[in-house]
Structures are given as C-alpha cells and as structure tokens.
VEXDOBA-74258 format. One record per atom (N, C-alpha, C, O): y, x, z. Coordinates in steps of 0.1 Angstrom, whole numbers, plus 2048, in hexadecimal, padded with zeros to 3 digits. Layout:
<recs>
YXZ...
</recs>
This chain:
<recs>
7F480880080080080080C80980080C8158038188037FC82480B7FB82981080883081A80882680A81382B80F82082181882682381B83281781D81F80D82582681283182C80E83683681C83782682284482B82884183982784984283083783A83683484682C83085182E83285D82182A84D81782685680C83085780082D85981083D85680684885980585284E7FA85984D80E85384580D85C83A81586983C81386F84781D86D83282387A83282D87B83D82F88684283587184083F87284A83987485783186C85D83D88085D83688486A83A87C87584687A87883187687D83486F88983887989483588589383E87389E84187B8AA83487F8B182C8778B383388C8B38278918B982688D8C882E8918D081C8858CB81A8808D880D8848DF80887D8E880788E8DA7FA8928DE7F98988EC7F08958F48038A18EF8028A88FC8088A09078128989058048A291380A89B91F8178A39228198AE91F82089C92982D8A192C82D8A693A82C89E94482F8B393C82F8B894A83D8B69508478B494983E8B695D84B8B49648558BE95F8528CA95C8628BA95F86C8C395C86E8C694D8758CF9498688BE9448688C193686F8B692E86D8B69218768AD93487C8A292C8868A79218858A391688F8B09258988B691C8918BD9118958BC9058868C491487F8CB90A8788C29008788C48F48728B790686C8AC8FD8768A68F48748A48E88828A38F988D89E8F18918A78E68928A38DA8928B48E98968BE8DF88B8BF8D488F8C18C987F8BF8D98748C08CF8748B48C58738B78B98768A88CA87689D8C188289D8B788189B8AB88E8A08BD89A8A18B58988AB8AA89C8A989F8948B78AE8938C28A48888BF89A88A8C388E87D8B989E8728B68948788AC8898768AE87D87F8A288D88489888489089D87C89289A8708988A68828A38AD87B89D8B58708A28B58648928BC87388B8C58698868BC85D8878C08518808B086087B8A88568868A284D8858A084189289F85389D89B84B8A18A68418A38A38358A28B28468A68BD83D89B8C083389F8C282788E8BF8368848C282D8838B882187F8BC8168868AC8248858A181A89289E81389389680A89D8A58178AA8A38118AA8A68028AE89E7FA8A48B17FE8A48B57F089C8AB7E88A18A87DD8918A77ED88889D7E58908907E488F8897D989788C7EF89E87F7EE8AA8807E48AC8767DD8B188B7E48BC88D7DB8B788E7CC8BE8897C38AC8957CA8A68967BD8A38897B78A58877AB89D8807BF89B8727BA88E86F7B388B8647B088687A7B087A8777A986E8747B286486D7AD86E8787BE8638757C786786B7D286F86E7DB86285E7D18668547DA8638587E986A8537F28598607EB8568637F986086C80086186C80C8698737F887387A7FF87D8718058818748118818667FF88A85C80488385681188985481B87685280F86F84C81A86E85482687185083186A86182586886A83087586D83787586E84387F86E82F88D87183589186583D89786684888F85983889384D83F88B84B84C89184785687E84D84C87684C85887B85686287C85386E87E86285E88286D86888F86886E89286A87A8988628668A585D86C8A38528768AA85288089984A87389783F87D89184488A89484089588884E88888285489488D85B89C88C85B8A98968628958A186889C8A985E8A48AD8618AF8AC85389E8B48498A58AD8448B28B38428BC8A08428B189883E8BD8998498C789A8468D38988558C38988608CD8A68618D38A68638DF8B08608CB8BE8618D18C08568DB8C78588E58BB84A8D88BD83F8E28B58418EE8BA83F8F98A98468ED8A08498F98A68549028A685390E8AA85F8FC8AF86A9038BE86B9058C38759098C58609038D38609048D88659128E286C9128D286291D8D786692A8D787692B8DE87B9348D087D9228CF88B9238D98919198DA89E9178E18899128EA88E9088F988C90C8FC8839149028949069108929089148859009108848F491B87C90691E86F9009258708F39228698E99308798F393887A8E79308808DB93187B8D092888B8DE9208918D49158878CF9128868C391087F8D89058758D490B86B8CB9048688C19178668CD91D85C8C491E8628B691C85B8AC92386E8B59258748A89188768A091787389590E87B8A890187D8A18FB87089D8F586E8928FB8668A68F58588A38FC8528978F584C88F90985489691084E88A90B85487D90984D87390986187D9058688718F686586E8F38628628EE8648788DF8618758DE8528708D784F8678E68498768E683B8728EA83A8648E583285C8F484185F8F98418528EE8468488ED84183D8E785084C8DC8558448D184A8418CD8478368CE84384C8C483884B8C982D8428C18298398D582A8438DB81F83B8DC82382C8D981C8238DF83082A8E183581C8D48348158D48328098C983781C8BC8388158B582A8138AC82980C8BA82081B8B381381C8B080C80E8A580980B8BA80A8068B98027FA8B080A7F08A88037E98B28177EF8AA81F7E689B81D7E989381C7E189881F7F688B81E7FB8858107F887980F7F488C8057FA8877F87F88837F67E98797F07E688C7FB7E08897FA7D287D8037CE8757FF7C587C80F7D48708187D18638107D58598117CE86380A7E18578037E58537F87DB8487F67D885D7F07D785A7E67CD8557EB7C084B7E67BB85A7F67BB8567FC7AF8488027B08408007A78458087BB83780D7BD82D8017BE8228027B98317F77C48297EB7C58267E57B781B7E17B48317E47AF82F7DE7A28277E779981E7E27928287F479A8207FD7928117FC7968097FC78C80E7FA7A28007F87A67FA7EB7A17EF7EB79C8027E17A27FE7D479D7FC7D478E7F37CD7888067DA7878057DB7787F97E27737F37DE7697F47EC77A7E97F47767DC7EB7767D27ED76F7DC7E077F7D07D87807D27CB7787CA7C27797DD7CA7707E07BD7697DC7BE75A7DB7C97557DA7B27547D87B27467E57B673F7EF7B57457E47B97327F07BF72B7FC7B672B8077BB72D7FA7A97298067A072980D7A073681A7A17378067A074180C7A074E8127AE75181D7AF75780B7B974D8107C675081E7C87498277CF74E81F7C273D82B7C37358377BC73C8427C073D8337B074283D7A87498427B075684E7B07598387B675D83C7BE7688447CB76584C7CF76D8417D07598497DB7548587D77528617DF75585A7CB74E8687C674C86F7C575987A7C875B8677C076386D7BF7718707CD77687A7CF77C8677D67748697E47798757EB77387C7F27798777E87668837EE75F8907E97658997F07678907DC76989C7D777089E7DD77E8A97E17818937DF7858947E57928987F479189F7F979A8937FB7878978097858A680A7838AC8147888AC80177C8BB80177A8C27FF7878CC80578A8BC7F678F8C27F379C8C17FF7A58C98027AE8B58067A48B38127AC8BE81D7A98C38247B18C181F79C8CA8297988D882679E8DF82F7A38DC81979F8E98167A58E88187B48F181D7BA8DC8157BA8DB8177C98DB8257CC8E08297D78D582E7C48D483C7C68E38427C58E684B7CD8EB83D7BC8F98427BB90083E7C89088477CD8FE8337CD90482F7DA8FF8387E590783B7EE8F283B7E58EC8437EF8F38517EF8F68567FA8F58577E48FB8647E29098647E790D86D7EE9108597E591E8587E991F8577F992785D7FF9158507FF91584F80D91185D81391686181E90886480D90487181291087A81291288281C91887980892488280792D87F81393488981892E87381893787082393187483093887783A92487583191D87983E92088784192188B84D92089083792089F8399138A38409138A584C9098A48388FB8A783E8FA8B48448F28B684D9028BE83F9028CB8469078CA8549018D085D9128C38569178C186390E8BA86C90C8BD8789078AF8678FD8A886F8F28B18738EE8B087E8ED8B986A8E28C386D8E68CC8788DF8CF8828F38D18778F88DA8828F98D388F8F58D989A8FE8C788F8FF8BF89C8F18BC8A28F08BD8AE8E78B98998DA8B789F8D48C48A58CD8C38AF8D68CF89E8D18DC8A48D88DE8B18D18E28BB8E58DC8B28EC8DE8BE8E78D58C98E68D98D58E58C88C58E08BE8CF8D28C28D48D08C18E08C98C78CC8BC8CB8D08BD8D78DA8B68D88E48C68E08D78C88EC8E08CD8E78EE8C98EC8F88D68DE8EE8DC8D88FB8D18D19028D08D290E8C98C98FB8BE8C29028B38CB9088AE8C99128B18D69018A78E09058AB8E59138A38E891C8B88E79158BD8EC9228C18E192C8C68E49378BF8D49288C48C99308BD8C993E8B18CC93E8C48C49488BE8C29558BD8B39588B68AC9518C58AF9618C58A19658CC89995A8D589E9538C888C9598CF88394F8DE8829528E288195E8E68809488F487D94A8F686F94E8ED86694A90086B95590285E95990785494E90F85894690184994D90583E94590884293691283F9318FE84A93190084F9238FD84591990184790D8F783A91C8F38309138F18239198EF8229268F18179128EE80A9188E080A91E8DF8049298D78119188C981191E8C981892B8C38139358D182392C8D282A9398D98219438D582194F8E481A93F8EB8129488E280794E8E380495A8DA8009458D17F69498C77FC9548C47F595E8C28089508B880E9598BE8119678B880E9718CA8179678D181B9738D480F97C8D58109888D78049768DB7F897E8CF7EF9828D27E59888C37F297E8B97E997F8B37E998E8B07DE9938B17F49938AC7F59A18B37FF9A98BB8079A38B17FF9B58B88099BE8B48179BA8BC8219BB8A88199B58A38269B18A782A9A38A483599E8AF82299C8B482598F8AA8229848AD82697889F81C98789581997C89580A97989680298289380796C8937F89698857F396D87B7FA96C8857E79728787E197786F7DE96B8737DB9608627DE96E8587DA9648537CC9688557C897384D7C595E8487B896183E7B796D8367C096E83F7AD9758357AB98083279C98083B79498382679897D82278A97C82878496F82478996483177B97083677496484377A96084C77395D84478795F85078E95B85178F94C84878A94485C79594785F79893986178B93186078B92586478093886877493185D76D92A85F76392485177392A84676D92283A76A92A83076692483A76B93782F76893F82377193E81876D94182677E93A81B78793881678C94681E78F94F80978C94880379095480279F9547F77A595280D7A695580E7B595480B7BC9618107B896B8027C59607FF7CE96C80B7D796E80E7DF9658117D797981D7DE97B81B7EA9858257EF98A80F7ED98880D7F89908058039897FF80097F80680F98D80081A9877F18199877EB8139917EA81D97C7DC81C97C7D68269867DC8309897CA82398B7C382B9957C18399907BD83B9857C48439987C28519957CD85798C7CC8639897D784F9897E28559817EB85D98A7F08589957EE86A9877F687298F80486D98F80986898580B86E99B81986A99C82287199282087D98F82A86998B83386F98183E87798784387399284388298184E88998685B88098485A87697D86588498B87187C98B87787A97E87C87097A87888697687E88596987687D95F87B87695686887E96086087695786186795B86285F95286186496786385696C87085096787184596387B85996788885496388885295488F84894F88285B94C88185993E87A84C93B87F84493386F84994186783D93E87083194287082693C87783294E87F82795388A82494988D81894789182E94489C82C93B89782592E89E81C92988B82892988682391D87F81591F87D80E91587C81292B87380692E8797F99298727F19238867F792B88C7EB92788C7E99188897DE91388F7F491088E7F390287F7F18FD87D7E98F48767F89038687F69008637E890285E7E18F98667E290E8627D59118697CA9098637C09068767CD90687D7C48FD8777C38EF8767B88E98737CF8EA86C7CF8DD85F7C88DD85B7C18D48577CA8E884A7C38E984C7B48E98457AD8E38567B08F18597A18F285D79C8E48597908E18647A38DD86979F8CF85D79D8C685E7968BC8527A48C98467A38C183D7978C583A78E8BD8397978D282F78E8D78357808DB82E7768DB8427808DE8487738E385076C8D88547618DB8517728CD85976B8C285375F8BD84775F8BA85A7548BC8557478B78577478A88627468A384C7478A184C74789284873988E83E73389285173288584E72588184072487B83A72D87583971887D82B71787A82871786B81D71B86783271286382F71085482E71E84D83772684D82272084782072C83F82972C83382A72282C83073783083973882584773382784F73481E84A72E83385872983686173583785E73F83D86D73483187773F83287A74384087C74E84487B73884987E73B85787374485D87574C86686674185985B74985F85C75785A85A76186185F75984D86176784886B76F84F86A77A85187676885288176F85A87D77386887F77E86C87576A86E87076E87C86677987B86678288385E77987185478486F85C79186C85779C87086679086486F79C8628747A286F8747AE87087879987887D79E8858727A588D8747AF89486679F88C85A7A68928587B488D8557BD89485A7B58808587C28798627CC87E85E7D888186E7C88808797D18858757D58938767E18978717CC89C86D7CF8A98617D88AA8617E18B38577D68A184B7DE8A184F7ED89E8497F68A48587EF89485C7FC89186380389D86080E8A086C7FC8A38738018AE8698058BA86A8108BF8607FC8BC8567FE8C784E80A8C484B8138CD84980B8B88418178B48488248B684282E8BC8548258B185C8318B385E8358C285D8408C686182B8CA86382D8D88568328DF85683B8E784B82B8DC83E82F8E183983D8DD8338448E583C8408D183984E8CC8418588D483B8638D884D8558D785585F8DF8508608ED84F86B8F384C8548F384785490183985890283485990E8318598F782385B8F881E86690181486490882587190282087C90C82187791A81A87D92382A86E91D82A86992B82085E92E81E85A93981B85892381284C92580484F9237FB84792680085B91F7F386091F7EB8589147F085490A7DE8569177D584F90D7DA84190A7D883C8FF7E083B9147E482D9127EF82C9077EF8238FF7F88369078028378FD7FD8398EF8018328E57F38418ED7EC8448E07E68378DB7E78338D07DF8308E47D88238E17E28188DD7E08118D37ED8178E47F780D8E17FD8108D38008068CB80081C8D080681F8C37FC81C8B88008178AD7EF81F8BA7E581C8B07E480D8AD7E38098A27E48058B87E37F78B77EF7F18B07EE7E88A87FB7F78B38077F28AC8077F589D80D7EE89680180089A80180488C7F97F98837FD7F78787EF7F48897E87E98827F17DD87F7F07D88747F97D98888037CF88680D7D387B8107CB8728127DF87C81B7E48728167E486481D7E185B8097E78628037E78558047D984F8087D78438017CF8578027C18528107BD84F8137B68468197C08598277BD85782D7C484A8357BE8438297D084882E7D783C8297D182F8317CF82681C7CD82E8177C682281F7B98208227B68158217B182B8277A58298367A782583B79F81C83D7B082A84B7B382784C7B78188547B38118437C18148437C68068427BA7FC8497B97F28387B17FF8367A67F584079C7F68437947ED84779A80285279180385E7957FB86478D7F48617A27FB86C7A87F38687A77E48717A37DC85C7AA7E18577A87D385879A7CE85C7977C38557907D78567827D386477E7CF8667777C686E7837D787C7807D48807877C78877817BF87B7937C487F7997B88797927AC87F7907A186D78D7AD8667857A386E7787A18707747958727717AB87A7657AA8877677A288A75F79988E7727A589A77579F8987787908A077478788D78078D88A78477F88677777788977776B87F76E77D87B76277688775A77288875576789075877C89C7517798A575776E8AA7517658A676576F8AE76C7658A776B7578AE76974D89A76C75689376B74989575D74389775B73789475374C8967457478A47437428A673C7378AE7487498BC7477448BE74D7378C674972F8B77587348B87607278AE75B71D8AD7617128A875071F89E74A71689375371388E75370788F75B71C88376371B87775C72187275F72C87275271986974871F85B74E72285574B72C85775771984975D71C84A76672884076673085476E72A85577673585676E74285077174C85F76474286075B74D85375475184F75375D84C75074783F74974983475274F82D74F75983475F74A82A76874F82D76C75E82476D76683A76F76083E77276E83C76777883976978383E75A77383C74F77B82D74D77F82B74A78B82475077681674F77981275A78380B75878D81876678181577178A81A76F7988147727A282676979882C7667A682475C7AD82275D7B981E7527A68167487AD80A74F7B380674C7BE8047597AC7F87607B27FD7687BE7F67697C880876F7BD80D7787C88117707D480F7747DF8157647D281975B7DE80D7577E680E7557F28017567DF7F57537E67F175F7EF7ED75E7FA7F376B7E97F07777F07FA7797FC7F677D8078067757FA81177680480D76C81080F77081B80876180D8047578177F875D8207F875C82C7EF7648197E476B8207E97768297E57778357F377D8247F978882C80078283880078884380777783780E77184280476C84D80776E8587F97678487EF7638527EA76F85A7E776E8667E877A8537E37868597ED78B8637E979086E7FA78A86080478F86A80478687680478B88180377987480376F87F7F77728887F87718947EB7758827DF7778897E07848917DC78589D7E778E88C7E879B8937F179989F7EF79F8A97FC79289D80578F8A97FE7878B37FF78B8BF7F777D8AF7EF7758B97E577D8C07E377B8CC7DF7878BA7D578F8C07DB7988CB7D67998D67E779D8C87EE7A58D27F279D8DE7F17A18EA7F67918DB7FB7888E67EF7848EF7F07848FB7E37818E87D877C8F07D27878F97CC7849037D37938F47CD79E8FC7D77A49077D47AD90E7E379E9077EE7A29107F27B090D7F27B99167F67B29017FC7BF8FD8087C390580A7CE9098107B990881C7BB9108187C191E81E7CA92480E7BB9248097C09318037CE9308057D69397FD7D19257F87DF9238037E99228027F492880E7E591B8197EE91A8207F09288237FB92C8217E592F8277E593C81F7EE9468257F594E8127ED9458097F594E80B80394B80B80C95480C80793E80D81593A81A81A93F81B82694382581293E83281794383281995283782395782B80F95982B81096882381C96C82682397581881F96580F82B96881783896681484296C82083795D82884395A83484596483B84F96383683C96D83F83E97884B83597885383698184C82B96F85782297085581897B84A81598086081298186080A98C85A7FC98985A7F897D8567F49928517E799085C7DD9948667E099A8597D09908637C69938637BB9888597B998286F7B69868717AB97C87A7B09718867B39748767B096587E7B59598817AA9508857AC94488079D95488279294B89079294589179093889A79394D8A77939478AA79E93E8B079C9338A67AA9418A87B59388A17B492B8A77B69218947B092C88D7AF9208927A39178927A590B89679891D89B78D9168A879190F8AB78D9038B17989168BD79D9108BB7A69048C27A58FA8B17AF9068AE7B88FB8A97B18EF8AC7B48E38A07A68F189B79F8E68A67978DE8A57968D28B07928E58BA78A8DF8C57928D98CE78C8D38C57A08DA8D07A88D58D07A78C68D97AE8C0
</recs>
C-alpha cells in the first residue's frame, strides 16, 4: 500500500529498544532530536530533486516525529528557542503535505492501472496526467515555502538544541502547555492517571505499578507525567470517538480522519516514551500500527474517490463520455472496496475498545512512575482541542 513506508518502511522510527536509565532524560531528548534532524537533512536532496516520492515522505515523517519530540521534551528546552524551532519544523511539515498526498494518489493509481484491462488503464492514465500537473504546481509552492524557512538555519538550531538537551538537568518551569497541565495536576507535579471510571470514557484502567516494577527515577517519572495528558487524550480520541453508524457517510469519514490524526500523534508519543515503558510500550506501538494500517488504506482510497468524482464531473462537462463512463464504473468498484475498508477500521477501533486499550496505556504510564488519580478533565480537554 502507498502508506507502507510510514507504517514501517524506510522512514526510521524513533529507537525505543533500550531502557532509559535514571538521569538520561536530556540525553534521550538530544538523541531523538538529532536522529530526526539527520533524517530531515538526508532526505532533503531527494525531496528537492522531486523524482523519488519517498524523499518527500521520509522528510515529512521526520518533521512530524520532531514535533512530537519537541512537545514532549519542552520542559527541558529554552522557551524562546523552542518556539523558533517549532515554527520552522511545522512549516516543513506543511510544505511537504500536498506533494505527498498527490504522490500517494499517483502511486495508488499506478498500482491499480497495472491490474486493469486496457480501456480502464487508459482512463486511469488520463487521471494520473491531471494529478501530475497538480503535483508540479504543488511542488513549486513547496519550494517557495522551503525558501522562507531557511533550512540551513533550522538545521543549525536543531543541532544547538540537541547540544543543550544533552547537557540539560532539571526541566525548565512552564515551558509548554503540557508541562503546565502536569505541574498543576497534583501536589507532586504529576498529572493523574485514570482510576476506575477515569479518562472520561469509563475505562477500568489499572493505575498502580505492576508487581516487580522497579521504582522510577524522579526525572523519568516527571517525563512520563508531563506526556501523560497528551497520551491519554490521544487514546481517548481514538477509542471514545463517536462515529456515525452509516457506512459511507461523509460525517463518518470525517470522524475516522480525526481518529487517524490521533493515532499518528499517539504512536509518535509512545515511540518517544518506549524506553520508559519497557515491553508494554513496544507492544502498544505494535498494536497501534495495525490500526494505522487500516486507517491509512481507508484514507488513501477516500482521497482517490474524491479525485475520481472530480475527474468524472470534468470529463462529463467536456463531453468526454467514454472517459467519464469508464471512470464512473471504476469508481463504483472502488467505493465497494472503500466500504470494506471502513468496516475494517471500525472493527479495529472496536477491538481496542473491547480489550481496554486505554487501560493498558494507563497501566504502562503508571508503572513508569506517573501519579494516580483522575484525569477525566485533562483528557476531555485534550480530545476537544
């Protein structure tokens, strides 16, 4: 599938294999920032060249992981420097977005055309030619935005930030909304985790450390505490979201899109926290990847369906009846596949809900040293942002 690289391909995930020893939070932050900075730099040439779609993809994934890292480790960063770096990284993500979306569609169409009879392959080639023209325009806009970012300066700032994080000691005060929420949640400065019917969804989450788990160091506990509200908010946005029952309804597609956004955010956060969560963190990321695969397939075909609808309308307006008729038949087939993919997404979300995925995440956070209590208001606020 077109999203295979993001769901485990060339774009390197944050390494979460090793456990995190006490006193290494700044070092962990520096490692993640520098790894993703390096991936940005390594894929820049390919993205600018424009011939390899994976260069754009890998650079965009690295920028997203960087943003998750900056959010998580904000209390260890200088607030002014953090704002400047975040603005630059966010602009990179946005600059690459439209080009990547068109690349995914074109790759999808190419795969479908190879398996189609000649008449249909020719119709899909006409659609691809239109998308290729749109990609050229999107790439021109991407290059213009890159020029405004000053990628050399961004690279320098990321290097400097990694060096500062390497030497960081205690977190800085109120460096981010996440840190502020954490510092105000309990007397100990840690946001509470669900206990009983917490997190606004009635999840029976275990809020105490698992038996035999060694006590977390203060800095590890504080890192997990700072990230806990964002993690639990993303979990709630996945398992508690109310998706309209009608298959194929536009409102349902929008809600599923929001689940996809939350799943990406949650995966990036869990990958960063994985060394503090041990085997539980690795398992949670693996389980989340299965949902992301289904969400990615559904999203890709939803975008393709809209492109087909627009091309059919355009062909009809220009009296290209044969092309419109062929694309209309093809769209009808793809919409049946889209309905199957939507059912698969709904089933995957239901499976996570039924096994109490939210409770498993809460237990992993608690075992890593975050405080217990009630997080309903924080998680609900995060979900509604």
